[in-house]
C-alpha positions as CSV (number, residue, x, y, z in Angstrom):
1,X,-179.2,-136.2,49.4
2,X,-175.7,-137.4,50.4
3,X,-175.3,-140.7,52.2
4,X,-172.2,-141.4,54.4
5,X,-171.0,-145.0,54.9
6,X,-168.8,-145.4,58.0
7,X,-166.8,-148.7,57.8
8,X,-164.8,-150.3,60.6
9,X,-161.6,-150.3,58.7
10,X,-160.2,-149.1,55.3
11,X,-160.3,-152.6,53.7
12,X,-164.1,-152.8,54.2
13,X,-164.4,-149.2,52.8
14,X,-162.6,-150.3,49.6
15,X,-164.9,-153.3,49.2
16,X,-167.9,-151.0,49.5
17,X,-166.4,-148.5,47.1
18,X,-165.9,-151.1,44.5
19,X,-169.5,-152.0,44.6
20,X,-171.0,-148.5,45.0
21,X,-168.9,-147.0,42.2
22,X,-165.7,-145.3,43.2
23,X,-165.1,-141.9,41.7
24,X,-162.5,-140.0,43.7
25,X,-160.1,-141.0,46.5
26,X,-160.0,-138.2,49.1
27,X,-158.0,-137.8,52.3
28,X,-159.7,-140.1,54.8
29,X,-162.8,-141.0,52.6
30,X,-163.9,-142.1,49.1
31,X,-166.3,-140.2,46.9
32,X,-168.6,-142.6,45.0
33,X,-171.5,-142.3,42.5
34,X,-175.0,-141.2,43.4
35,X,-173.9,-138.8,46.2
36,X,-172.3,-141.6,48.3
37,X,-169.3,-140.9,50.6
38,X,-167.4,-143.8,52.3
39,X,-165.1,-143.2,55.3
40,X,-163.6,-145.5,57.9
41,X,-162.5,-146.0,61.4
42,X,-159.3,-147.7,62.6
43,X,-161.0,-149.9,65.1
44,X,-162.1,-147.8,68.1
45,X,-161.4,-144.1,67.4
46,X,-162.5,-143.2,70.9
47,X,-161.2,-144.7,74.2
48,X,-162.1,-144.6,77.8
49,X,-160.6,-141.7,79.8
50,X,-157.9,-142.7,82.4
51,X,-158.8,-142.6,86.1
52,X,-157.0,-139.2,86.4
53,X,-160.0,-137.7,84.6
54,X,-162.3,-138.6,87.4
55,X,-160.0,-137.9,90.4
56,X,-160.1,-134.5,92.1
57,X,-157.4,-132.0,91.3
58,X,-156.2,-132.2,94.9
59,X,-154.6,-135.6,94.3
60,X,-150.8,-135.2,94.2
61,X,-149.1,-135.7,90.8
62,X,-146.0,-138.0,90.4
63,X,-142.8,-137.5,88.4
64,X,-144.5,-139.1,85.4
65,X,-147.1,-136.4,85.3
66,X,-149.9,-138.7,86.5
67,X,-151.9,-138.6,89.7
68,X,-150.6,-140.8,92.4
69,X,-152.3,-144.1,93.3
70,X,-153.8,-143.8,96.8
71,X,-156.1,-146.1,98.7
72,X,-158.2,-143.1,99.9
73,X,-159.3,-142.5,96.3
74,X,-160.7,-146.0,95.8
75,X,-163.0,-147.1,94.4
76,X,-163.2,-144.8,91.4
77,X,-166.8,-144.9,90.2
78,X,-167.5,-142.4,87.3
79,X,-170.9,-140.7,87.6
80,X,-170.6,-139.5,84.0
81,X,-168.5,-141.6,81.7
82,X,-165.9,-139.8,79.5
83,X,-164.5,-140.8,76.2
84,X,-161.6,-139.1,74.3
85,X,-160.4,-139.5,70.7
86,X,-157.3,-141.7,70.4
87,X,-154.2,-139.6,69.7
88,X,-153.0,-141.9,66.9
89,X,-156.4,-141.7,65.2
90,X,-157.5,-138.1,65.9
91,X,-156.9,-137.0,62.3
92,X,-159.4,-139.6,61.0
93,X,-161.8,-138.8,63.7
94,X,-161.8,-135.2,62.7
95,X,-162.5,-136.1,59.1
96,X,-165.5,-138.2,60.1
97,X,-166.7,-135.5,62.4
98,X,-166.6,-132.9,59.6
99,X,-168.3,-135.3,57.2
100,X,-171.1,-135.9,59.6
101,X,-171.9,-132.2,59.6
102,X,-172.6,-132.5,55.8
103,X,-175.0,-135.4,55.7
104,X,-178.5,-136.5,57.0
105,X,-178.1,-140.2,56.3
106,X,-175.4,-142.5,57.7
107,X,-175.0,-146.2,56.9
108,X,-173.3,-147.9,59.8
109,X,-170.8,-150.4,58.3
110,X,-169.0,-151.7,61.4
111,X,-168.1,-155.4,61.6
112,X,-171.1,-157.6,62.4
113,X,-170.3,-158.0,66.1
114,X,-170.6,-156.2,69.4
115,X,-167.4,-154.1,69.1
116,X,-168.1,-153.4,65.5
117,X,-171.5,-152.0,66.5
118,X,-170.1,-149.9,69.3
119,X,-167.2,-148.3,67.6
120,X,-169.4,-146.6,65.0
121,X,-172.3,-146.0,67.4
122,X,-170.0,-144.2,69.9
123,X,-168.6,-141.9,67.2
124,X,-172.1,-140.9,66.1
125,X,-173.2,-140.3,69.7
126,X,-170.0,-138.4,70.5
127,X,-170.5,-136.2,67.4
128,X,-174.2,-135.8,68.3
129,X,-175.4,-136.9,64.9
130,X,-179.2,-136.6,64.7
131,X,-180.0,-138.0,61.2
132,X,-181.1,-141.3,59.9
133,X,-178.9,-144.3,60.7
134,X,-179.1,-147.5,58.7
135,X,-177.1,-150.7,59.2
136,X,-175.1,-152.6,56.7
137,X,-174.7,-156.2,58.0
138,X,-172.6,-158.6,56.0
139,X,-170.9,-161.8,57.1
140,X,-168.6,-162.0,54.1
141,X,-166.9,-159.6,51.7
142,X,-167.2,-161.4,48.4
143,X,-169.2,-159.5,45.7
144,X,-172.4,-161.6,46.1
145,X,-172.5,-161.1,49.9
146,X,-171.8,-157.4,49.7
147,X,-174.5,-156.9,47.0
148,X,-177.0,-158.8,49.1
149,X,-176.2,-156.7,52.2
150,X,-176.4,-153.4,50.4
151,X,-179.8,-154.3,49.0
152,X,-181.1,-155.1,52.4
153,X,-179.9,-152.2,54.7
154,X,-181.6,-152.4,58.1
155,X,-182.5,-150.0,60.8
156,X,-179.5,-149.4,63.1
157,X,-181.9,-149.3,66.1
158,X,-182.4,-153.1,65.6
159,X,-178.8,-153.7,66.5
160,X,-178.5,-151.1,69.3
161,X,-178.4,-153.9,71.9
162,X,-175.2,-155.1,70.5
163,X,-173.5,-151.8,71.1
164,X,-175.0,-151.5,74.6
165,X,-173.5,-155.0,75.4
166,X,-170.1,-153.9,74.2
167,X,-170.3,-150.6,76.1
168,X,-171.3,-152.5,79.3
169,X,-168.4,-154.9,78.8
170,X,-166.0,-152.0,78.3
171,X,-167.2,-150.2,81.4
172,X,-167.2,-153.3,83.5
173,X,-163.6,-154.1,82.4
174,X,-162.5,-150.6,83.2
175,X,-164.1,-150.7,86.7
176,X,-162.7,-154.0,87.6
177,X,-159.3,-153.4,86.0
178,X,-158.6,-149.9,87.3
179,X,-160.0,-150.4,90.8
180,X,-158.9,-153.9,91.7
181,X,-155.5,-153.5,90.1
182,X,-154.8,-150.4,92.2
183,X,-156.3,-151.8,95.4
184,X,-154.4,-155.1,95.4
185,X,-151.1,-153.6,94.2
186,X,-151.2,-150.9,96.9
187,X,-152.1,-153.4,99.6
188,X,-149.4,-155.8,98.5
189,X,-146.8,-153.0,98.3
190,X,-147.6,-152.0,101.8
191,X,-146.6,-155.5,102.9
192,X,-143.4,-155.6,100.9
193,X,-144.6,-157.2,97.7
194,X,-143.5,-154.8,95.0
195,X,-145.4,-156.2,92.0
196,X,-148.0,-154.7,89.8
197,X,-151.0,-157.0,90.3
198,X,-153.2,-156.5,87.2
199,X,-156.7,-157.7,87.7
200,X,-159.1,-158.3,84.8
201,X,-162.6,-159.6,84.4
202,X,-161.6,-162.3,81.9
203,X,-157.8,-162.2,82.1
204,X,-157.6,-163.2,85.8
205,X,-159.8,-166.4,85.6
206,X,-158.0,-167.4,82.4
207,X,-154.7,-167.0,84.1
208,X,-156.0,-169.0,87.0
209,X,-156.9,-171.9,84.7
210,X,-153.2,-172.2,83.7
211,X,-151.8,-171.6,87.1
212,X,-154.0,-174.4,88.6
213,X,-153.2,-176.8,85.8
214,X,-149.5,-176.2,86.3
215,X,-149.8,-176.8,90.0
216,X,-151.7,-180.0,89.3
217,X,-148.9,-181.2,87.1
218,X,-146.2,-180.3,89.6
219,X,-148.0,-182.0,92.5
220,X,-148.9,-185.0,90.4
221,X,-147.7,-188.3,91.7
222,X,-147.9,-191.2,89.2
223,X,-149.9,-194.2,90.4
224,X,-149.3,-197.7,89.1
225,X,-152.1,-199.8,87.7
226,X,-152.4,-203.0,85.7
227,X,-154.3,-204.1,82.6
228,X,-155.1,-207.7,81.9
229,X,-155.4,-209.3,78.4
230,X,-156.5,-212.8,77.7
231,X,-155.5,-214.8,74.6
232,X,-158.5,-217.0,73.6
233,X,-158.1,-220.0,71.3
234,X,-161.2,-221.2,69.5
235,X,-161.8,-224.9,68.6
236,X,-161.5,-226.5,65.2
237,X,-158.8,-224.1,64.2
238,X,-161.3,-221.2,64.2
239,X,-158.5,-218.8,65.2
240,X,-157.7,-216.7,68.2
241,X,-158.9,-213.5,69.8
242,X,-157.3,-211.1,72.3
243,X,-159.7,-209.6,74.8
244,X,-159.3,-207.3,77.8
245,X,-160.4,-208.1,81.3
246,X,-163.5,-206.3,82.4
247,X,-163.7,-205.7,86.2
248,X,-167.0,-206.1,87.9
249,X,-168.9,-203.2,89.5
250,X,-167.4,-202.6,92.9
251,X,-164.4,-204.9,92.1
252,X,-161.9,-205.2,94.9
253,X,-158.5,-203.9,94.1
254,X,-159.7,-201.2,91.7
255,X,-159.6,-197.4,92.2
256,X,-162.6,-195.0,91.6
257,X,-161.7,-194.9,87.9
258,X,-162.1,-198.7,87.6
259,X,-158.3,-199.3,87.2
260,X,-156.8,-202.4,88.8
261,X,-154.2,-201.1,91.3
262,X,-153.6,-204.4,93.3
263,X,-150.6,-206.1,91.8
264,X,-151.1,-209.2,93.9
265,X,-154.7,-209.6,92.5
266,X,-153.4,-209.0,89.0
267,X,-150.8,-211.8,89.4
268,X,-153.4,-214.2,91.0
269,X,-155.8,-213.6,88.1
270,X,-153.2,-214.3,85.5
271,X,-152.1,-217.5,87.2
272,X,-155.6,-218.7,88.0
273,X,-157.2,-218.0,84.6
274,X,-154.4,-219.1,82.2
275,X,-155.1,-222.5,80.7
276,X,-158.8,-222.5,81.8
277,X,-161.8,-223.2,79.6
278,X,-164.2,-220.5,79.0
279,X,-167.3,-219.6,77.0
280,X,-168.2,-217.0,74.4
281,X,-171.3,-215.7,76.2
282,X,-172.2,-212.9,73.8
283,X,-171.4,-212.0,70.2
284,X,-173.1,-208.9,68.8
285,X,-172.7,-206.8,65.6
286,X,-174.1,-203.3,65.3
287,X,-174.3,-201.0,62.3
288,X,-172.8,-197.7,63.3
289,X,-172.5,-194.3,61.5
290,X,-170.5,-191.2,62.1
291,X,-171.8,-188.0,60.7
292,X,-169.3,-185.5,59.3
293,X,-167.9,-182.8,61.5
294,X,-170.0,-179.7,62.3
295,X,-169.0,-176.4,60.8
296,X,-166.1,-174.4,62.2
297,X,-166.6,-171.6,64.6
298,X,-163.8,-169.1,65.5
299,X,-162.8,-171.2,68.5
300,X,-162.9,-174.4,66.4
301,X,-160.4,-172.9,64.0
302,X,-158.1,-171.8,66.8
303,X,-158.2,-175.2,68.5
304,X,-157.6,-177.0,65.2
305,X,-154.7,-174.7,64.1
306,X,-153.1,-175.1,67.5
307,X,-153.3,-178.8,67.4
308,X,-152.4,-179.4,63.8
309,X,-149.7,-176.7,63.2
310,X,-148.9,-175.2,66.6
311,X,-150.2,-171.8,65.7
312,X,-151.0,-169.3,68.5
313,X,-154.5,-168.1,68.9
314,X,-153.5,-164.7,67.7
315,X,-151.7,-166.1,64.6
316,X,-154.9,-168.0,63.7
317,X,-157.1,-164.9,64.3
318,X,-154.8,-162.8,62.2
319,X,-154.8,-165.4,59.4
320,X,-158.6,-165.7,59.4
321,X,-159.0,-161.9,59.5
322,X,-156.7,-161.6,56.5
323,X,-158.6,-164.3,54.6
324,X,-161.9,-162.5,55.4
325,X,-160.5,-159.2,54.1
326,X,-159.3,-161.0,51.0
327,X,-162.9,-162.1,50.5
328,X,-162.1,-165.9,50.7
329,X,-164.0,-166.8,53.9
330,X,-167.0,-165.5,55.8
331,X,-166.8,-163.6,59.1
332,X,-164.2,-165.3,61.3
333,X,-165.2,-164.1,64.9
334,X,-168.2,-166.3,65.1
335,X,-169.3,-168.7,67.8
336,X,-171.6,-170.7,65.6
337,X,-171.0,-174.1,64.0
338,X,-174.1,-174.1,61.8
339,X,-175.4,-172.6,58.6
340,X,-178.8,-171.1,57.8
341,X,-181.1,-173.1,55.4
342,X,-181.2,-170.2,53.0
343,X,-177.5,-170.7,52.1
344,X,-178.0,-174.3,51.1
345,X,-179.0,-173.2,47.6
346,X,-175.6,-171.6,47.1
347,X,-173.7,-174.8,47.9
348,X,-173.1,-175.7,44.2
349,X,-171.5,-172.3,43.5
350,X,-169.3,-172.4,46.6
351,X,-168.1,-175.9,45.9
352,X,-167.3,-174.9,42.3
353,X,-165.2,-172.0,43.6
354,X,-163.5,-174.1,46.2
355,X,-162.5,-176.6,43.5
356,X,-160.9,-173.8,41.4
357,X,-159.0,-172.5,44.4
358,X,-157.8,-176.0,45.3
359,X,-157.2,-177.7,42.0
360,X,-155.0,-180.4,43.5
361,X,-157.7,-181.8,45.7
362,X,-159.1,-184.4,43.3
363,X,-161.4,-186.1,45.9
364,X,-163.2,-182.9,46.6
365,X,-164.7,-183.0,43.2
366,X,-166.8,-186.0,44.3
367,X,-168.8,-183.7,46.7
368,X,-172.6,-184.0,46.1
369,X,-174.3,-180.6,46.6
370,X,-177.6,-182.3,46.9
371,X,-176.6,-183.9,50.2
372,X,-177.7,-182.0,53.3
373,X,-175.8,-182.5,56.5
374,X,-176.7,-181.5,60.1
375,X,-174.9,-178.2,59.6
376,X,-177.9,-176.6,58.0
377,X,-180.0,-175.7,61.0
378,X,-181.7,-172.3,61.4
379,X,-182.5,-172.9,65.1
380,X,-178.8,-173.3,66.0
381,X,-177.5,-170.3,64.0
382,X,-176.6,-167.3,66.1
383,X,-176.0,-163.8,64.8
384,X,-173.2,-165.3,62.7
385,X,-173.0,-168.6,61.0
386,X,-170.1,-171.1,60.8
387,X,-167.0,-170.0,58.9
388,X,-167.1,-171.2,55.3
389,X,-165.4,-170.4,52.0
390,X,-167.0,-167.8,49.8
391,X,-167.7,-167.7,46.1
392,X,-164.6,-165.6,45.5
393,X,-161.8,-166.8,43.2
394,X,-158.5,-165.8,45.0
395,X,-154.8,-166.1,44.4
396,X,-153.5,-169.0,46.4
397,X,-149.8,-168.3,45.8
398,X,-150.3,-164.9,47.3
399,X,-151.4,-166.3,50.6
400,X,-149.0,-166.7,53.5
401,X,-148.4,-170.4,54.6
402,X,-150.7,-169.9,57.7
403,X,-153.4,-168.5,55.5
404,X,-153.1,-171.4,53.0
405,X,-153.3,-174.0,55.7
406,X,-156.3,-172.5,57.4
407,X,-158.1,-171.7,54.2
408,X,-157.7,-175.4,53.1
409,X,-158.9,-176.6,56.5
410,X,-162.1,-174.4,56.2
411,X,-162.6,-175.6,52.6
412,X,-162.1,-179.3,53.6
413,X,-164.7,-179.0,56.4
414,X,-167.2,-177.4,54.0
415,X,-166.6,-180.1,51.3
416,X,-167.1,-182.8,54.0
417,X,-170.7,-181.6,54.5
418,X,-171.5,-183.0,51.0
419,X,-170.1,-186.5,51.5
420,X,-172.1,-189.4,53.0
421,X,-171.8,-190.6,56.6
422,X,-168.9,-192.8,57.6
423,X,-170.4,-196.3,58.1
424,X,-168.9,-199.3,60.0
425,X,-169.9,-202.5,61.8
426,X,-169.0,-202.8,65.4
427,X,-168.6,-206.4,66.6
428,X,-168.4,-207.1,70.4
429,X,-167.4,-210.4,71.9
430,X,-167.9,-211.2,75.6
431,X,-166.0,-214.2,77.2
432,X,-166.5,-215.7,80.6
433,X,-163.7,-217.6,82.3
434,X,-164.2,-218.8,85.9
435,X,-166.7,-216.0,86.5
436,X,-164.3,-213.3,85.1
437,X,-165.3,-211.4,82.0
438,X,-163.2,-210.4,79.0
439,X,-164.4,-208.2,76.2
440,X,-163.1,-207.7,72.6
441,X,-164.3,-205.2,70.0
442,X,-163.6,-204.9,66.3
443,X,-164.6,-202.4,63.7
444,X,-165.1,-203.1,60.1
445,X,-165.6,-200.1,57.8
446,X,-168.3,-200.5,55.2
447,X,-168.3,-196.9,53.8
448,X,-165.5,-194.4,54.2
449,X,-167.8,-191.5,53.4
450,X,-166.5,-188.1,54.5
451,X,-163.5,-189.6,56.2
452,X,-161.9,-190.3,52.8
453,X,-161.1,-186.5,52.8
454,X,-159.0,-186.9,56.0
455,X,-157.0,-190.1,55.2
456,X,-153.4,-189.7,56.1
457,X,-154.0,-186.6,58.1
458,X,-152.1,-186.4,61.4
459,X,-153.8,-185.9,64.8
460,X,-157.2,-187.0,63.6
461,X,-158.5,-183.4,63.7
462,X,-161.7,-184.4,62.2
463,X,-162.5,-186.5,65.2
464,X,-162.9,-183.4,67.3
465,X,-166.3,-182.7,66.0
466,X,-167.4,-185.8,64.0
467,X,-168.4,-188.1,66.9
468,X,-170.1,-191.5,66.5
469,X,-173.7,-191.8,67.5
470,X,-173.6,-192.7,71.2
471,X,-170.8,-194.6,73.0
472,X,-169.8,-197.9,71.5
473,X,-170.8,-200.8,73.8
474,X,-167.8,-202.2,75.5
475,X,-165.4,-199.6,74.0
476,X,-163.0,-197.5,75.8
477,X,-161.5,-195.9,72.8
478,X,-160.2,-196.7,69.3
479,X,-157.3,-198.7,70.7
480,X,-159.8,-201.3,71.9
481,X,-161.6,-201.7,68.5
482,X,-158.9,-203.5,66.7
483,X,-159.7,-207.1,67.4
484,X,-159.9,-209.5,64.4
485,X,-162.6,-212.0,64.8
486,X,-162.5,-215.5,63.2
487,X,-165.2,-216.0,60.7
488,X,-166.5,-219.2,62.5
489,X,-166.8,-217.5,65.9
490,X,-170.3,-218.0,67.3
491,X,-172.2,-217.4,70.5
492,X,-172.0,-220.2,73.1
493,X,-168.7,-221.6,71.8
494,X,-166.4,-223.1,74.3
495,X,-162.9,-221.5,74.1
496,X,-159.5,-221.9,75.7
497,X,-158.1,-219.0,77.7
498,X,-154.6,-219.9,76.7
499,X,-152.8,-217.2,78.6
500,X,-153.7,-214.1,80.7
501,X,-150.9,-211.4,80.8
502,X,-150.6,-208.3,83.0
503,X,-149.2,-205.1,81.8
504,X,-148.0,-202.5,84.3
505,X,-148.9,-198.9,83.5
506,X,-148.8,-195.5,85.2
507,X,-151.3,-192.7,85.4
508,X,-150.3,-189.6,83.5
509,X,-150.3,-186.0,84.7
510,X,-152.8,-183.6,83.1
511,X,-151.4,-182.2,79.9
512,X,-150.0,-178.6,80.0
513,X,-152.4,-176.2,78.2
514,X,-151.8,-175.4,74.6
515,X,-153.5,-172.3,73.2
516,X,-156.1,-174.5,71.6
517,X,-156.8,-176.5,74.7
518,X,-156.9,-173.3,76.8
519,X,-159.5,-171.8,74.5
520,X,-161.5,-175.1,74.8
521,X,-161.3,-174.8,78.6
522,X,-162.5,-171.2,78.4
523,X,-165.5,-172.4,76.4
524,X,-166.3,-175.5,78.5
525,X,-165.6,-173.7,81.8
526,X,-168.2,-175.7,83.7
527,X,-165.6,-178.6,83.7
528,X,-163.4,-176.5,86.0
529,X,-166.1,-175.7,88.6
530,X,-166.8,-178.0,91.5
531,X,-170.1,-176.5,92.7
532,X,-172.9,-178.5,91.3
533,X,-175.4,-175.6,90.9
534,X,-172.8,-173.4,89.2
535,X,-171.7,-176.3,87.0
536,X,-175.3,-176.8,85.8
537,X,-175.7,-173.1,85.2
538,X,-172.5,-172.7,83.4
539,X,-173.4,-175.4,80.9
540,X,-175.9,-172.9,79.5
541,X,-173.3,-170.2,78.9
542,X,-170.6,-169.8,76.2
543,X,-167.9,-169.8,78.8
544,X,-165.5,-166.9,79.5
545,X,-164.4,-164.5,76.7
546,X,-165.8,-164.6,73.2
547,X,-164.7,-165.8,69.8
548,X,-163.6,-162.2,69.2
549,X,-161.6,-161.7,72.4
550,X,-160.0,-165.0,73.6
551,X,-156.9,-164.7,71.4
552,X,-156.3,-161.1,72.6
553,X,-156.7,-162.2,76.2
554,X,-154.1,-164.9,75.9
555,X,-151.7,-162.6,74.0
556,X,-152.1,-159.9,76.7
557,X,-151.3,-162.4,79.5
558,X,-148.1,-163.4,77.6
559,X,-147.2,-159.7,77.0
560,X,-147.6,-159.0,80.7
561,X,-145.2,-161.8,81.6
562,X,-147.9,-163.8,83.4
563,X,-147.7,-166.7,80.8
564,X,-144.9,-167.8,78.6
565,X,-144.8,-170.1,75.6
566,X,-142.8,-173.2,75.7
567,X,-142.9,-174.9,72.3
568,X,-146.6,-175.5,71.8
569,X,-147.6,-175.1,75.5
570,X,-148.5,-172.2,77.7
571,X,-146.9,-172.1,81.2
572,X,-147.6,-169.8,84.1
573,X,-144.6,-167.7,85.2
574,X,-143.6,-166.9,88.8
575,X,-145.2,-163.5,88.6
576,X,-148.3,-165.0,87.1
577,X,-148.7,-167.3,90.1
578,X,-148.1,-164.4,92.5
579,X,-150.9,-162.5,90.8
580,X,-153.3,-165.4,91.3
581,X,-152.2,-166.0,94.9
582,X,-152.8,-162.3,95.7
583,X,-156.1,-162.0,93.9
584,X,-157.4,-165.4,94.9
585,X,-161.2,-165.4,95.3
586,X,-164.0,-164.1,93.2
587,X,-161.8,-162.5,90.6
588,X,-160.0,-165.8,89.9
589,X,-163.1,-167.9,89.8
590,X,-164.4,-168.5,86.2
591,X,-168.0,-168.9,87.3
592,X,-168.7,-165.2,87.9
593,X,-167.0,-164.2,84.6
594,X,-169.0,-166.7,82.7
595,X,-172.3,-165.5,84.2
596,X,-171.3,-161.9,83.4
597,X,-170.9,-163.1,79.7
598,X,-174.4,-164.5,79.8
599,X,-175.8,-161.2,81.1
600,X,-173.9,-159.3,78.4
601,X,-175.7,-161.6,75.9
602,X,-179.0,-160.6,77.5
603,X,-178.1,-156.9,77.1
604,X,-177.4,-157.6,73.5
605,X,-180.8,-159.3,73.1
606,X,-182.6,-156.4,74.9
607,X,-183.5,-158.6,77.9
608,X,-181.4,-156.7,80.5
609,X,-180.4,-153.1,80.9
610,X,-176.8,-151.8,81.1
611,X,-177.5,-149.9,84.3
612,X,-178.6,-153.0,86.2
613,X,-175.6,-154.9,85.0
614,X,-173.2,-152.2,86.1
615,X,-174.8,-152.0,89.5
616,X,-173.8,-155.6,90.1
617,X,-170.2,-154.7,89.0
618,X,-170.2,-151.8,91.6
619,X,-171.3,-154.2,94.3
620,X,-168.5,-156.6,93.3
621,X,-165.9,-153.8,93.4
622,X,-166.9,-152.6,96.8
623,X,-166.5,-156.1,98.2
624,X,-163.1,-156.5,96.5
625,X,-161.9,-153.2,98.0
626,X,-162.7,-154.4,101.5
627,X,-161.0,-157.7,100.8
628,X,-157.9,-156.1,99.2
629,X,-157.4,-153.7,102.1
630,X,-157.8,-156.3,104.8
631,X,-155.8,-159.0,103.0
632,X,-152.7,-160.5,104.7
633,X,-150.1,-161.8,102.2
634,X,-148.6,-165.0,103.5
635,X,-145.0,-166.1,102.9
636,X,-146.2,-168.6,100.3
637,X,-147.9,-165.8,98.4
638,X,-144.7,-163.6,98.5
639,X,-142.4,-166.5,97.7
640,X,-142.4,-165.7,94.0
641,X,-140.8,-162.4,94.8
642,X,-138.2,-164.2,96.9
643,X,-137.3,-166.4,94.0
644,X,-135.9,-163.3,92.3
645,X,-133.5,-162.7,95.2
646,X,-132.1,-166.2,94.6
647,X,-131.1,-165.0,91.1
648,X,-134.2,-165.9,89.1
649,X,-136.5,-163.7,87.0
650,X,-140.2,-163.7,86.9
651,X,-140.1,-166.5,84.3
652,X,-137.4,-168.6,86.2
653,X,-134.5,-167.5,84.0
654,X,-131.2,-166.4,85.6
655,X,-130.8,-162.7,86.0
656,X,-127.7,-161.0,84.6
657,X,-124.7,-161.5,86.9
658,X,-123.8,-157.9,86.1
659,X,-126.9,-156.5,87.7
660,X,-127.7,-159.2,90.3
661,X,-130.6,-157.1,91.5
662,X,-134.1,-157.9,92.7
663,X,-136.3,-157.0,89.8
664,X,-139.1,-154.4,90.1
665,X,-142.0,-153.7,87.8
666,X,-143.1,-150.2,86.7
667,X,-146.5,-149.3,88.4
668,X,-147.6,-147.6,85.3
669,X,-146.9,-150.2,82.5
670,X,-145.7,-153.4,84.3
671,X,-142.4,-153.3,82.3
672,X,-139.1,-153.9,84.3
673,X,-137.6,-150.9,86.1
674,X,-133.9,-150.4,85.3
675,X,-131.4,-149.1,88.0
676,X,-129.2,-146.4,86.6
677,X,-126.3,-144.3,88.0
678,X,-127.1,-140.6,88.5
679,X,-124.9,-138.0,86.9
680,X,-124.1,-136.6,90.3
681,X,-122.8,-140.0,91.5
682,X,-119.2,-140.2,92.8
683,X,-117.1,-143.0,94.2
684,X,-117.4,-141.7,97.7
685,X,-121.1,-140.8,97.3
686,X,-122.7,-143.1,94.7
687,X,-126.3,-142.2,93.7
688,X,-128.8,-144.1,91.7
689,X,-132.2,-143.8,90.2
690,X,-134.7,-146.2,88.6
691,X,-136.3,-145.7,85.2
692,X,-138.9,-147.6,83.2
693,X,-137.4,-149.9,80.5
694,X,-140.5,-148.9,78.4
695,X,-139.0,-145.4,77.8
696,X,-139.9,-143.2,75.8
697,X,-143.5,-144.4,75.8
698,X,-143.4,-144.6,79.6
699,X,-141.3,-142.0,81.4
700,X,-141.7,-143.2,85.0
701,X,-138.7,-142.5,87.3
702,X,-138.0,-143.2,91.0
703,X,-135.3,-142.3,93.4
704,X,-133.2,-145.2,94.8
705,X,-133.5,-145.9,98.5
706,X,-131.7,-148.9,100.1
707,X,-131.0,-150.4,96.6
708,X,-134.7,-150.4,95.5
709,X,-137.0,-147.8,93.9
710,X,-138.6,-145.4,96.3
711,X,-142.3,-145.8,95.6
712,X,-144.3,-143.0,97.1
713,X,-146.5,-144.3,100.0
714,X,-150.1,-144.0,99.1
């Protein structure tokens, strides 16, 4: 009996064919030994139908051949959802459809995630396949992992919840995007704001994070504060120690953050305490240890690569996907930082291969495969484990620079798991002078441990995950742990506070988002919510977006012109701010999106049904329709459009002096409309029209009326 494997992409099909015994390469599939056929998708072969498929035929059609947007038709709620084969993938879809007619057994070999589950499931359902469906589930593409997965094929029904979650996500995004985008765009246009206002379940709150951060930076006003440092001389030439002043609880002259903001008080303390005798009231020494960093999730890699090399989230995802397809790392779209206990026995082989692939890393050879770090934890492993190197020997020179950097970082993190803890002694001295306290801390390393692997590395990336046990007493950061203590220093010793100095400082504005810090914000979304109940609830979620979607979300916001890249940072554009101003409310709040993500996880786990989830989406849309149609756009909300009239584009750049026109966006694709002279135009009777700059993929055209495109009233 013939068995058909359906892979998510050609590269996976080739890996399977190598293992199953490739015989003949056919068009769109591979024939293998033992009556096995292997075919593949190109991502989703099917896509959601456009709203036109659900609107009645009585809706007027525009010049672009599409049905006009009208308020009267909203909301669009499909009673029966429709899919259609993608035009650019129809040939491959037809090959799979024909192969399915010939077989009784299918092995689903989509990627091990929600979308990978759905994109094969939906093809099988669309083609009404009624045979046996098994599931191939592999987190890596090296030979050992592939063989193991092939020998343990599972029932596809066990993973059906993953597909249902992806389908619910797809339909929710369609419902919110199609309906809210049309409602707000039409309402805004009626009031003179000619801008396509694209709404998205995850895009909009993500954009809102950046817009709010940029506004915080713009409205930020630096505040002066003062730090006091005392230079203490010890008797009998015991040496000197510099300690910082520690304000009392409720100290007058301090702000809510405990910073001294009263300059007069700072000057008085310096004058009053300099030259006074004091006492060393406390001297303690604690043994501290710092465990190695946890494993790397997809988000961890994106944050690290953004910080260390300035890579965009999409660049990092592309690099890790390539490394995965080259069999060098495990599945990259994971949200887990842990490994299953069952893989600990493979550590020696993995380390051996890592050493061969990185021959210049001499220190890595000291890794002890018998050491077991906190990363091995079955209870904290989700459907996918942390990203680690595989046992595949690859060609390092063949890798792109981004791939080499990221592969080395993944290997470095894995090797660190087999080094001992970083150990140090933390000494803390507390001085009292005229009732005022000063504290000094010093750190003495007793064992470098895993940190030896990161010596000389910029940015201290390893500190992101390898945190000390608890907060060091009296410490406010590594800059306060550099005190050198005289050997003869002892508790109760009388000291001389030789001099107290004041240093004026200023508060800093919040940093602009980088792609890495934005992903971190999307994960830790509870930090950006003020409501206490919501904050507590959001701590239990994985934030907004997923490891598989966050890079694409950021990339789409840049593509639409809502965000722009400035060096390593992401900045909201004028049009991006207009979108948030117009959509302000539930759609811009991260809480609702994060809670939706949690419900999708429950659908994945079989704890909630898709229908119930979509019912809540219908309720949300109905409320948003009412809000959009009754909304009044204030001058401040429309001010971004006015900026263009002053000679600025959506991103703040000067418009061409030759055109000097107000810019308008295409309602269909959001690309700029271009004003053109009609063939019938004359000097006495000039005529113009507007066409989409996205031609030929978008053929939208509009008559010119009063020097602007004549959008049909809807």
